[in-house]
MIDOPA-847932 format. One record per atom (N, C-alpha, C, O): residue number from 1; x, y, z; residue in three letters. Coordinates in Angstrom, 1 decimal, decimal comma, padded with zeros to 4 digits, m for minus. Atoms other than C-alpha are relative to their C-alpha. Layout:
// residues N
+-----+--------+--------+--------+-----+
|   n |      X |      Y |      Z | res |
+-----+--------+--------+--------+-----+
| NUM |      X |      Y |      Z | ALA |
...
+-----+--------+--------+--------+-----+
END
This chain:
// residues 115
+-----+--------+--------+--------+-----+
|   n |      X |      Y |      Z | res |
+-----+--------+--------+--------+-----+
|   1 | m001,0 |  000,4 | m000,9 | UNK |
|   1 | m012,8 | m006,5 | m013,3 | UNK |
|   1 |  001,1 |  001,1 |  000,2 | UNK |
|   1 |  001,4 |  001,8 | m000,8 | UNK |
|   2 | m001,0 | m001,0 | m000,3 | UNK |
|   2 | m010,3 | m004,2 | m011,6 | UNK |
|   2 |  001,4 | m000,7 |  000,1 | UNK |
|   2 |  001,5 | m001,8 |  000,6 | UNK |
|   3 | m001,4 |  000,5 | m000,1 | UNK |
|   3 | m006,5 | m004,7 | m012,0 | UNK |
|   3 |  000,8 |  001,1 |  000,7 | UNK |
|   3 |  000,6 |  002,3 |  000,5 | UNK |
|   4 | m000,9 | m000,9 | m000,7 | UNK |
|   4 | m003,8 | m003,2 | m009,9 | UNK |
|   4 |  001,5 | m000,2 | m000,4 | UNK |
|   4 |  001,9 | m001,3 | m000,6 | UNK |
|   5 | m001,4 |  000,0 |  000,3 | UNK |
|   5 | m000,2 | m002,3 | m010,7 | UNK |
|   5 |  000,7 |  000,8 |  001,0 | UNK |
|   5 |  000,6 |  002,0 |  001,1 | UNK |
|   6 | m000,7 | m000,7 | m001,0 | UNK |
|   6 |  002,0 | m001,5 | m007,8 | UNK |
|   6 |  001,4 |  000,3 | m000,4 | UNK |
|   6 |  002,0 | m000,4 | m001,2 | UNK |
|   7 | m001,3 | m000,4 |  000,4 | UNK |
|   7 |  005,3 |  000,3 | m008,1 | UNK |
|   7 |  000,6 |  000,9 |  001,1 | UNK |
|   7 | m000,1 |  001,3 |  002,1 | UNK |
|   8 | m000,7 | m000,9 | m001,0 | UNK |
|   8 |  007,9 |  002,3 | m006,1 | UNK |
|   8 |  000,8 | m000,6 |  001,0 | UNK |
|   8 |  001,5 |  000,0 |  001,8 | UNK |
|   9 | m000,8 |  000,6 | m000,9 | UNK |
|   9 |  009,5 | m000,3 | m004,1 | UNK |
|   9 |  001,5 |  000,0 | m000,3 | UNK |
|   9 |  001,9 |  000,6 | m001,3 | UNK |
|  10 | m001,4 |  000,0 |  000,2 | UNK |
|  10 |  013,2 | m000,8 | m003,7 | UNK |
|  10 |  000,8 | m000,3 |  001,3 | UNK |
|  10 |  000,2 | m000,8 |  002,3 | UNK |
|  11 | m000,9 |  000,2 | m001,2 | UNK |
|  11 |  016,2 | m001,2 | m001,3 | UNK |
|  11 |  000,3 |  001,3 |  000,7 | UNK |
|  11 |  000,7 |  002,3 |  000,0 | UNK |
|  12 | m000,3 | m001,2 | m000,8 | UNK |
|  12 |  016,5 |  001,4 |  001,4 | UNK |
|  12 |  000,6 | m000,3 |  001,3 | UNK |
|  12 |  000,3 | m001,3 |  001,9 | UNK |
|  13 | m000,6 |  000,2 | m001,3 | UNK |
|  13 |  018,5 |  001,8 |  004,5 | UNK |
|  13 | m001,0 |  000,3 |  001,2 | UNK |
|  13 | m002,0 |  001,1 |  001,0 | UNK |
|  14 |  000,9 | m000,3 | m001,2 | UNK |
|  14 |  016,8 |  001,8 |  008,0 | UNK |
|  14 |  000,0 |  001,5 |  000,2 | UNK |
|  14 |  001,0 |  002,2 |  000,1 | UNK |
|  15 |  000,2 | m001,5 | m000,1 | UNK |
|  15 |  015,4 |  005,3 |  008,6 | UNK |
|  15 | m000,4 |  000,7 | m001,2 | UNK |
|  15 | m000,7 |  001,9 | m001,2 | UNK |
|  16 |  000,2 | m000,6 |  001,3 | UNK |
|  16 |  014,9 |  005,9 |  005,0 | UNK |
|  16 | m001,5 |  000,1 | m000,4 | UNK |
|  16 | m002,4 | m000,3 |  000,4 | UNK |
|  17 |  001,4 | m000,2 |  000,4 | UNK |
|  17 |  011,7 |  006,7 |  003,0 | UNK |
|  17 | m000,2 | m000,6 | m001,4 | UNK |
|  17 |  000,7 | m000,7 | m002,2 | UNK |
|  18 |  000,5 |  000,4 |  001,3 | UNK |
|  18 |  009,8 |  005,3 |  000,0 | UNK |
|  18 | m001,4 |  000,4 | m000,2 | UNK |
|  18 | m002,2 |  000,6 |  000,8 | UNK |
|  19 |  001,4 | m000,3 |  000,4 | UNK |
|  19 |  006,6 |  006,2 | m001,8 | UNK |
|  19 | m000,5 | m001,0 | m001,0 | UNK |
|  19 |  000,0 | m001,1 | m002,1 | UNK |
|  20 |  000,6 |  001,0 |  000,9 | UNK |
|  20 |  004,6 |  003,4 | m003,2 | UNK |
|  20 | m001,2 |  000,6 | m000,8 | UNK |
|  20 | m001,9 |  001,4 | m000,2 | UNK |
|  21 |  001,2 | m000,3 |  000,8 | UNK |
|  21 |  002,0 |  003,8 | m006,0 | UNK |
|  21 | m000,8 | m001,2 | m000,4 | UNK |
|  21 | m000,2 | m002,3 | m000,6 | UNK |
|  22 |  000,9 |  001,1 |  000,5 | UNK |
|  22 | m000,9 |  001,6 | m007,1 | UNK |
|  22 | m000,9 |  000,6 | m001,0 | UNK |
|  22 | m001,8 |  001,4 | m000,7 | UNK |
|  23 |  000,8 | m000,5 |  001,0 | UNK |
|  23 | m002,5 |  002,3 | m010,4 | UNK |
|  23 | m001,1 | m001,0 | m000,3 | UNK |
|  23 | m000,8 | m002,2 | m000,5 | UNK |
|  24 |  001,1 |  000,9 |  000,2 | UNK |
|  24 | m006,0 |  000,8 | m010,8 | UNK |
|  24 | m000,6 |  000,3 | m001,3 | UNK |
|  24 | m000,8 |  001,4 | m001,8 | UNK |
|  25 |  000,8 | m000,1 |  001,2 | UNK |
|  25 | m007,8 |  000,1 | m014,0 | UNK |
|  25 | m001,4 |  000,1 |  000,2 | UNK |
|  25 | m001,9 | m000,2 |  001,4 | UNK |
|  26 |  001,4 | m000,1 | m000,2 | UNK |
|  26 | m011,4 |  000,7 | m014,6 | UNK |
|  26 | m000,5 |  001,3 |  000,6 | UNK |
|  26 |  000,3 |  002,2 |  000,9 | UNK |
|  27 |  000,6 | m001,3 | m000,4 | UNK |
|  27 | m013,8 |  003,4 | m013,5 | UNK |
|  27 | m000,7 | m000,1 |  001,4 | UNK |
|  27 | m001,3 |  000,9 |  001,8 | UNK |
|  28 |  000,6 |  000,1 | m001,3 | UNK |
|  28 | m014,9 |  002,1 | m010,1 | UNK |
|  28 |  000,9 |  000,4 |  001,2 | UNK |
|  28 |  000,5 |  000,5 |  002,3 | UNK |
|  29 | m000,9 | m000,3 | m001,0 | UNK |
|  29 | m011,8 |  003,1 | m008,2 | UNK |
|  29 | m000,5 |  001,0 |  001,0 | UNK |
|  29 | m000,4 |  000,9 |  002,2 | UNK |
|  30 |  000,4 | m001,1 | m000,8 | UNK |
|  30 | m013,2 |  006,3 | m006,9 | UNK |
|  30 | m001,2 | m000,3 |  000,9 | UNK |
|  30 | m001,5 |  000,4 |  001,8 | UNK |
|  31 |  001,2 |  000,4 | m000,8 | UNK |
|  31 | m016,2 |  004,5 | m005,4 | UNK |
|  31 |  000,3 | m001,0 |  001,1 | UNK |
|  31 | m000,6 | m001,3 |  001,9 | UNK |
|  32 | m000,3 |  001,1 | m001,0 | UNK |
|  32 | m014,4 |  001,9 | m003,3 | UNK |
|  32 |  001,1 |  000,4 |  001,0 | UNK |
|  32 |  002,0 |  001,1 |  000,6 | UNK |
|  33 | m001,1 | m000,2 | m000,9 | UNK |
|  33 | m012,3 |  002,0 | m000,2 | UNK |
|  33 |  001,2 | m000,9 | m000,4 | UNK |
|  33 |  001,0 | m001,9 | m001,1 | UNK |
|  34 | m001,2 |  000,7 |  000,4 | UNK |
|  34 | m008,7 |  000,9 | m000,7 | UNK |
|  34 |  000,9 | m000,2 |  001,1 | UNK |
|  34 |  000,8 |  000,4 |  002,2 | UNK |
|  35 | m001,0 |  000,2 | m001,0 | UNK |
|  35 | m005,9 | m000,5 |  001,3 | UNK |
|  35 |  001,3 | m000,5 | m000,5 | UNK |
|  35 |  001,4 | m001,0 | m001,7 | UNK |
|  36 | m001,3 |  000,6 |  000,3 | UNK |
|  36 | m002,3 | m001,5 |  001,3 | UNK |
|  36 |  000,2 | m001,2 |  000,9 | UNK |
|  36 | m000,1 | m001,1 |  002,1 | UNK |
|  37 | m000,3 |  001,2 | m000,7 | UNK |
|  37 | m001,2 | m004,9 |  002,4 | UNK |
|  37 |  001,5 | m000,4 | m000,2 | UNK |
|  37 |  002,1 |  000,1 | m001,1 | UNK |
|  38 | m001,4 |  000,5 |  000,2 | UNK |
|  38 |  002,2 | m006,6 |  002,8 | UNK |
|  38 |  000,1 | m001,4 |  000,5 | UNK |
|  38 | m000,6 | m001,9 |  001,3 | UNK |
|  39 | m000,2 |  001,4 | m000,4 | UNK |
|  39 |  003,5 | m010,1 |  003,0 | UNK |
|  39 |  001,5 | m000,2 |  000,1 | UNK |
|  39 |  002,3 |  000,0 | m000,9 | UNK |
|  40 | m001,4 |  000,3 | m000,2 | UNK |
|  40 |  006,9 | m010,9 |  004,5 | UNK |
|  40 |  000,3 | m001,4 | m000,3 | UNK |
|  40 | m000,6 | m002,2 | m000,2 | UNK |
|  41 | m000,3 |  001,4 |  000,3 | UNK |
|  41 |  008,7 | m014,1 |  003,7 | UNK |
|  41 | m000,4 | m000,9 |  001,2 | UNK |
|  41 | m000,1 | m000,6 |  002,3 | UNK |
|  42 |  000,4 |  000,9 | m001,0 | UNK |
|  42 |  007,2 | m017,0 |  005,6 | UNK |
|  42 | m001,2 |  000,4 |  000,8 | UNK |
|  42 | m001,6 | m000,2 |  001,8 | UNK |
|  43 |  001,1 | m000,5 | m000,8 | UNK |
|  43 |  004,3 | m014,9 |  006,9 | UNK |
|  43 | m001,2 |  000,2 | m000,8 | UNK |
|  43 | m001,2 |  000,3 | m002,1 | UNK |
|  44 |  001,3 | m000,2 |  000,7 | UNK |
|  44 |  000,7 | m014,3 |  006,0 | UNK |
|  44 | m000,1 |  001,5 | m000,4 | UNK |
|  44 |  000,5 |  002,4 |  000,2 | UNK |
|  45 |  000,2 | m001,4 |  000,5 | UNK |
|  45 | m000,4 | m011,2 |  004,1 | UNK |
|  45 | m000,7 |  000,7 |  001,1 | UNK |
|  45 | m001,7 |  000,2 |  001,7 | UNK |
|  46 |  000,7 | m000,8 | m001,1 | UNK |
|  46 | m001,4 | m008,4 |  006,6 | UNK |
|  46 | m000,4 |  001,3 | m000,6 | UNK |
|  46 |  000,2 |  001,9 | m001,5 | UNK |
|  47 |  000,5 | m001,3 |  000,3 | UNK |
|  47 | m003,3 | m005,2 |  006,3 | UNK |
|  47 |  000,8 |  001,0 |  000,6 | UNK |
|  47 |  001,1 |  001,0 |  001,8 | UNK |
|  48 | m000,8 | m001,1 | m000,5 | UNK |
|  48 | m001,2 | m002,1 |  006,6 | UNK |
|  48 | m000,8 |  001,3 |  000,3 | UNK |
|  48 | m000,6 |  001,9 |  001,3 | UNK |
|  49 |  000,7 | m001,2 | m000,1 | UNK |
|  49 | m003,5 |  000,8 |  006,0 | UNK |
|  49 | m001,2 |  000,0 | m001,0 | UNK |
|  49 | m001,2 | m000,7 | m002,0 | UNK |
|  50 |  001,2 | m000,2 |  000,9 | UNK |
|  50 | m006,9 |  001,7 |  004,5 | UNK |
|  50 | m000,4 |  001,4 | m000,1 | UNK |
|  50 | m000,1 |  002,3 |  000,7 | UNK |
|  51 |  000,5 | m001,4 |  000,2 | UNK |
|  51 | m008,6 |  004,8 |  003,1 | UNK |
|  51 | m001,3 | m000,1 | m000,6 | UNK |
|  51 | m001,6 | m001,0 | m001,5 | UNK |
|  52 |  001,4 |  000,0 |  000,5 | UNK |
|  52 | m012,2 |  005,5 |  002,4 | UNK |
|  52 |  000,0 |  000,5 | m001,5 | UNK |
|  52 |  001,0 |  001,0 | m002,0 | UNK |
|  53 |  000,1 | m000,3 |  001,5 | UNK |
|  53 | m013,4 |  006,1 | m001,2 | UNK |
|  53 |  000,3 |  001,5 | m000,3 | UNK |
|  53 |  000,9 |  001,8 | m001,3 | UNK |
|  54 | m000,2 | m001,4 |  000,2 | UNK |
|  54 | m013,3 |  009,9 | m000,8 | UNK |
|  54 |  001,3 |  000,5 |  000,7 | UNK |
|  54 |  001,7 |  001,6 |  000,5 | UNK |
|  55 | m001,3 | m000,3 | m000,7 | UNK |
|  55 | m010,1 |  009,8 |  001,3 | UNK |
|  55 | m000,2 |  000,7 |  001,3 | UNK |
|  55 |  000,8 |  001,1 |  001,9 | UNK |
|  56 |  000,2 | m000,7 | m001,2 | UNK |
|  56 | m011,7 |  011,3 |  004,4 | UNK |
|  56 |  000,3 | m000,8 |  001,3 | UNK |
|  56 |  000,4 | m000,3 |  002,3 | UNK |
|  57 | m000,2 |  000,9 | m001,2 | UNK |
|  57 | m011,1 |  008,3 |  006,7 | UNK |
|  57 |  001,1 | m001,0 | m000,3 | UNK |
|  57 |  001,2 | m001,6 | m001,4 | UNK |
|  58 | m001,1 |  000,9 |  000,2 | UNK |
|  58 | m008,0 |  006,3 |  007,2 | UNK |
|  58 |  000,2 | m000,9 |  001,2 | UNK |
|  58 | m000,3 | m000,6 |  002,3 | UNK |
|  59 | m000,3 |  000,9 | m001,1 | UNK |
|  59 | m006,8 |  003,4 |  009,3 | UNK |
|  59 |  001,4 | m000,5 | m000,2 | UNK |
|  59 |  001,9 | m000,7 | m001,3 | UNK |
|  60 | m001,4 |  000,5 |  000,0 | UNK |
|  60 | m003,3 |  002,2 |  010,2 | UNK |
|  60 |  000,2 | m001,1 |  001,0 | UNK |
|  60 | m000,3 | m001,0 |  002,1 | UNK |
|  61 | m000,4 |  001,0 | m000,9 | UNK |
|  61 | m002,0 | m000,9 |  011,7 | UNK |
|  61 |  001,0 |  000,6 |  001,0 | UNK |
|  61 |  001,7 |  001,5 |  000,7 | UNK |
|  62 | m000,9 | m000,6 | m001,1 | UNK |
|  62 | m000,2 | m000,2 |  015,0 | UNK |
|  62 |  001,5 |  000,0 | m000,4 | UNK |
|  62 |  002,2 |  000,9 |  000,0 | UNK |
|  63 | m001,4 |  000,1 |  000,4 | UNK |
|  63 |  003,1 | m001,3 |  013,5 | UNK |
|  63 |  000,5 |  001,1 | m000,9 | UNK |
|  63 |  001,7 |  001,3 | m001,0 | UNK |
|  64 | m000,4 | m001,1 |  000,9 | UNK |
|  64 |  003,1 |  001,6 |  011,0 | UNK |
|  64 | m000,5 |  001,3 |  000,4 | UNK |
|  64 | m000,2 |  002,3 | m000,3 | UNK |
|  65 |  000,6 | m001,2 | m000,4 | UNK |
|  65 |  001,1 |  004,2 |  012,8 | UNK |
|  65 |  001,1 |  001,1 |  000,3 | UNK |
|  65 |  002,0 |  000,8 |  001,0 | UNK |
|  66 | m000,9 | m001,1 | m000,3 | UNK |
|  66 |  002,9 |  007,6 |  012,8 | UNK |
|  66 |  001,2 |  000,0 | m001,0 | UNK |
|  66 |  002,0 |  000,9 | m001,1 | UNK |
|  67 | m001,1 |  000,1 |  000,9 | UNK |
|  67 |  005,4 |  006,4 |  010,1 | UNK |
|  67 | m000,5 |  000,0 | m001,5 | UNK |
|  67 |  000,2 |  000,5 | m002,4 | UNK |
|  68 |  000,6 |  000,1 |  001,4 | UNK |
|  68 |  003,2 |  005,6 |  007,0 | UNK |
|  68 | m001,2 |  000,9 | m000,1 | UNK |
|  68 | m002,0 |  001,2 |  000,8 | UNK |
|  69 |  001,2 | m000,8 |  000,3 | UNK |
|  69 |  000,6 |  007,8 |  005,3 | UNK |
|  69 | m000,6 | m000,5 | m001,3 | UNK |
|  69 |  000,1 | m000,6 | m002,3 | UNK |
|  70 |  000,7 |  000,4 |  001,1 | UNK |
|  70 | m002,0 |  006,5 |  002,9 | UNK |
|  70 | m000,8 |  001,1 | m000,6 | UNK |
|  70 | m001,3 |  001,9 |  000,1 | UNK |
|  71 |  000,7 | m001,1 |  000,7 | UNK |
|  71 | m003,5 |  008,8 |  000,3 | UNK |
|  71 | m000,5 | m000,6 | m001,4 | UNK |
|  71 | m000,1 | m001,6 | m001,8 | UNK |
|  72 |  000,5 |  000,4 |  001,4 | UNK |
|  72 | m005,3 |  008,6 | m003,1 | UNK |
|  72 | m000,3 |  001,2 | m000,8 | UNK |
|  72 | m000,6 |  002,3 | m000,3 | UNK |
|  73 |  000,4 | m001,0 |  001,0 | UNK |
|  73 | m005,9 |  010,6 | m006,2 | UNK |
|  73 | m001,0 | m000,6 | m000,9 | UNK |
|  73 | m000,6 | m001,4 | m001,8 | UNK |
|  74 |  001,0 |  000,7 |  000,8 | UNK |
|  74 | m009,2 |  009,5 | m007,7 | UNK |
|  74 |  000,0 |  000,5 | m001,4 | UNK |
|  74 | m000,4 | m000,3 | m002,3 | UNK |
|  75 | m000,1 | m000,4 |  001,4 | UNK |
|  75 | m008,7 |  011,6 | m010,8 | UNK |
|  75 |  001,1 | m000,8 | m000,8 | UNK |
|  75 |  001,0 | m000,9 | m002,0 | UNK |
|  76 | m001,1 |  000,8 |  000,6 | UNK |
|  76 | m005,6 |  009,5 | m011,5 | UNK |
|  76 | m000,1 | m001,5 |  000,2 | UNK |
|  76 |  000,7 | m002,3 | m000,2 | UNK |
|  77 |  000,2 |  001,4 | m000,3 | UNK |
|  77 | m007,0 |  006,2 | m010,3 | UNK |
|  77 |  001,2 | m000,6 |  000,7 | UNK |
|  77 |  001,6 | m001,7 |  000,5 | UNK |
|  78 | m001,2 |  000,4 | m000,7 | UNK |
|  78 | m004,0 |  006,0 | m008,0 | UNK |
|  78 |  000,0 |  000,1 |  001,5 | UNK |
|  78 | m000,6 |  001,0 |  002,0 | UNK |
|  79 | m000,1 |  000,1 | m001,5 | UNK |
|  79 | m003,4 |  005,0 | m004,4 | UNK |
|  79 |  001,5 |  000,1 |  000,3 | UNK |
|  79 |  002,4 | m000,4 | m000,4 | UNK |
|  80 | m001,4 | m000,2 | m000,5 | UNK |
|  80 | m000,2 |  006,0 | m002,5 | UNK |
|  80 |  000,2 | m000,5 |  001,4 | UNK |
|  80 | m000,7 | m000,6 |  002,2 | UNK |
|  81 | m000,4 |  000,3 | m001,3 | UNK |
|  81 |  001,7 |  004,9 |  000,5 | UNK |
|  81 |  001,3 |  000,6 |  000,2 | UNK |
|  81 |  002,3 |  000,2 | m000,3 | UNK |
|  82 | m001,2 | m000,7 | m000,4 | UNK |
|  82 |  004,3 |  007,3 |  001,9 | UNK |
|  82 |  000,5 | m000,7 |  001,2 | UNK |
|  82 | m000,1 | m000,8 |  002,3 | UNK |
|  83 | m000,6 |  000,7 | m001,1 | UNK |
|  83 |  006,6 |  005,3 |  004,2 | UNK |
|  83 |  001,3 |  000,7 |  000,4 | UNK |
|  83 |  002,2 |  000,8 | m000,3 | UNK |
|  84 | m001,1 | m000,7 | m000,6 | UNK |
|  84 |  009,0 |  007,1 |  006,5 | UNK |
|  84 |  000,6 | m000,8 |  001,1 | UNK |
|  84 | m000,1 | m001,7 |  001,6 | UNK |
|  85 | m000,6 |  000,7 | m001,1 | UNK |
|  85 |  011,4 |  005,9 |  009,2 | UNK |
|  85 | m000,1 | m001,5 | m000,1 | UNK |
|  85 | m000,5 | m002,2 |  000,8 | UNK |
|  86 |  000,2 |  001,4 |  000,3 | UNK |
|  86 |  011,5 |  002,5 |  007,6 | UNK |
|  86 |  000,9 | m000,8 |  000,9 | UNK |
|  86 |  002,0 | m000,4 |  001,3 | UNK |
|  87 | m000,7 |  000,9 | m000,8 | UNK |
|  87 |  012,6 | m000,4 |  009,7 | UNK |
|  87 |  000,2 | m001,4 | m000,7 | UNK |
|  87 | m000,5 | m001,6 | m001,7 | UNK |
|  88 | m000,2 |  001,3 |  000,7 | UNK |
|  88 |  014,0 | m003,8 |  008,7 | UNK |
|  88 | m001,2 | m000,9 |  000,0 | UNK |
|  88 | m001,5 | m001,7 | m000,9 | UNK |
|  89 |  001,2 |  000,8 |  000,0 | UNK |
|  89 |  010,7 | m005,4 |  009,8 | UNK |
|  89 | m001,1 |  000,4 | m001,0 | UNK |
|  89 | m002,1 | m000,2 | m001,1 | UNK |
|  90 |  000,9 | m000,4 |  001,0 | UNK |
|  90 |  009,0 | m003,4 |  007,1 | UNK |
|  90 |  000,2 | m000,7 | m001,3 | UNK |
|  90 | m000,5 | m000,6 | m002,3 | UNK |
|  91 | m000,4 |  000,7 |  001,2 | UNK |
|  91 |  010,7 | m005,6 |  004,5 | UNK |
|  91 | m001,2 | m001,0 | m000,4 | UNK |
|  91 | m001,5 | m001,9 |  000,4 | UNK |
|  92 |  001,1 |  000,8 |  000,4 | UNK |
|  92 |  007,9 | m007,3 |  002,5 | UNK |
|  92 | m000,3 |  000,3 | m001,5 | UNK |
|  92 |  000,2 |  001,3 | m002,0 | UNK |
|  93 |  000,6 | m000,3 |  001,2 | UNK |
|  93 |  006,1 | m007,4 | m000,8 | UNK |
|  93 | m001,3 |  000,8 |  000,3 | UNK |
|  93 | m002,1 |  000,2 |  001,1 | UNK |
|  94 |  001,1 | m000,9 | m000,3 | UNK |
|  94 |  003,5 | m004,6 | m000,7 | UNK |
|  94 | m001,0 | m000,1 | m001,2 | UNK |
|  94 | m000,7 |  000,0 | m002,4 | UNK |
|  95 |  001,1 |  000,1 |  001,0 | UNK |
|  95 |  000,1 | m005,0 | m002,5 | UNK |
|  95 | m001,1 |  001,0 |  000,3 | UNK |
|  95 | m001,2 |  001,5 |  001,5 | UNK |
|  96 |  001,2 | m000,8 | m000,3 | UNK |
|  96 | m003,0 | m002,8 | m002,9 | UNK |
|  96 | m001,2 | m000,9 | m000,4 | UNK |
|  96 | m001,1 | m001,7 | m001,3 | UNK |
|  97 |  001,3 |  000,6 |  000,3 | UNK |
|  97 | m006,6 | m004,0 | m003,0 | UNK |
|  97 | m001,1 |  000,7 |  000,8 | UNK |
|  97 | m000,8 |  001,6 |  001,6 | UNK |
|  98 |  001,1 | m000,6 | m000,8 | UNK |
|  98 | m010,0 | m003,1 | m001,7 | UNK |
|  98 | m000,3 | m000,9 |  001,2 | UNK |
|  98 | m000,6 | m002,1 |  000,9 | UNK |
|  99 |  000,4 |  000,9 | m001,1 | UNK |
|  99 | m010,8 | m004,4 |  001,8 | UNK |
|  99 | m001,4 | m000,3 |  000,0 | UNK |
|  99 | m001,8 | m001,2 |  000,7 | UNK |
| 100 |  001,4 |  000,3 |  000,0 | UNK |
| 100 | m014,5 | m004,3 |  001,0 | UNK |
| 100 | m000,4 | m000,7 | m001,3 | UNK |
| 100 | m001,5 | m001,4 | m001,3 | UNK |
| 101 |  000,3 |  000,7 |  001,3 | UNK |
| 101 | m014,5 | m005,6 | m002,6 | UNK |
| 101 |  001,3 | m000,7 | m000,4 | UNK |
| 101 |  002,1 | m000,1 | m001,2 | UNK |
| 102 | m001,3 |  000,7 |  000,3 | UNK |
| 102 | m011,7 | m008,2 | m002,9 | UNK |
| 102 |  000,1 | m000,3 | m001,5 | UNK |
| 102 | m000,7 | m001,1 | m002,1 | UNK |
| 103 | m000,3 |  000,3 |  001,4 | UNK |
| 103 | m010,3 | m008,1 | m006,4 | UNK |
| 103 |  001,2 | m000,8 | m000,2 | UNK |
| 103 |  001,9 | m001,2 |  000,8 | UNK |
| 104 | m001,2 |  000,8 |  000,2 | UNK |
| 104 | m007,5 | m010,1 | m008,0 | UNK |
| 104 |  001,2 |  000,8 |  000,5 | UNK |
| 104 |  001,3 |  002,0 |  000,4 | UNK |
| 105 | m001,2 | m000,7 | m000,5 | UNK |
| 105 | m004,1 | m009,3 | m006,5 | UNK |
| 105 |  000,9 |  000,3 | m001,2 | UNK |
| 105 |  001,1 | m000,5 | m002,1 | UNK |
| 106 | m001,1 | m000,3 |  001,0 | UNK |
| 106 | m001,4 | m007,6 | m008,5 | UNK |
| 106 |  001,3 | m000,7 |  000,4 | UNK |
| 106 |  001,3 | m001,6 |  001,2 | UNK |
| 107 | m001,3 |  000,7 | m000,2 | UNK |
| 107 |  002,2 | m008,6 | m008,6 | UNK |
| 107 |  000,7 |  000,6 |  001,3 | UNK |
| 107 |  001,6 | m000,1 |  001,8 | UNK |
| 108 | m000,6 | m000,6 | m001,2 | UNK |
| 108 |  003,1 | m006,3 | m005,7 | UNK |
| 108 |  001,3 |  000,7 | m000,4 | UNK |
| 108 |  001,8 |  000,6 | m001,5 | UNK |
| 109 | m001,3 | m000,6 |  000,1 | UNK |
| 109 |  006,3 | m004,3 | m005,2 | UNK |
| 109 |  000,8 | m000,3 |  001,2 | UNK |
| 109 |  000,3 | m000,2 |  002,4 | UNK |
| 110 | m000,9 |  000,4 | m001,1 | UNK |
| 110 |  009,2 | m005,4 | m003,1 | UNK |
| 110 |  000,6 |  001,2 |  000,7 | UNK |
| 110 |  001,2 |  002,1 |  000,0 | UNK |
| 111 | m000,7 | m001,0 | m000,8 | UNK |
| 111 |  010,4 | m003,2 | m000,3 | UNK |
| 111 |  001,0 | m000,8 |  000,9 | UNK |
| 111 |  000,6 | m001,7 |  001,7 | UNK |
| 112 | m001,1 |  000,6 | m000,9 | UNK |
| 112 |  013,7 | m004,2 |  001,4 | UNK |
| 112 |  000,7 |  001,1 |  000,8 | UNK |
| 112 |  001,2 |  002,0 |  000,2 | UNK |
| 113 | m000,7 | m001,0 | m000,9 | UNK |
| 113 |  015,0 | m002,3 |  004,4 | UNK |
| 113 |  001,2 | m000,7 |  000,6 | UNK |
| 113 |  001,0 | m001,6 |  001,4 | UNK |
| 114 | m001,2 |  000,7 | m000,5 | UNK |
| 114 |  018,6 | m003,2 |  005,1 | UNK |
| 114 |  001,2 |  001,0 | m000,1 | UNK |
| 114 |  001,2 |  001,8 | m001,0 | UNK |
| 115 | m001,2 | m000,8 |  000,1 | UNK |
| 115 |  021,9 | m001,6 |  005,8 | UNK |
| 115 |  001,1 | m000,8 | m000,7 | UNK |
| 115 |  002,2 | m000,3 | m000,9 | UNK |
+-----+--------+--------+--------+-----+
END
């Protein structure tokens, strides 16, 4: 079983930046596509971005396209999300998981964008 530990969230002003990290346990990380998801209060969890196993293919939700960048380091079993030009509507708990192999969800990391 794979477990995920998300980190890097915090409070940031509109227009600011944050870099999220997701450390995965186990040895299968490098073989599976990965994604970042977020859940805002009172809303359903939504997919933000995905990346293929080798990192050559990415997908972004329209709401974050051009502002967020997903990347991975398979040698470190780590997934990243660089978030720039943050907006208040980006406020949510951010999670990582595989969109093709649903594993248990981690605790997530809180991102709050507010002045």
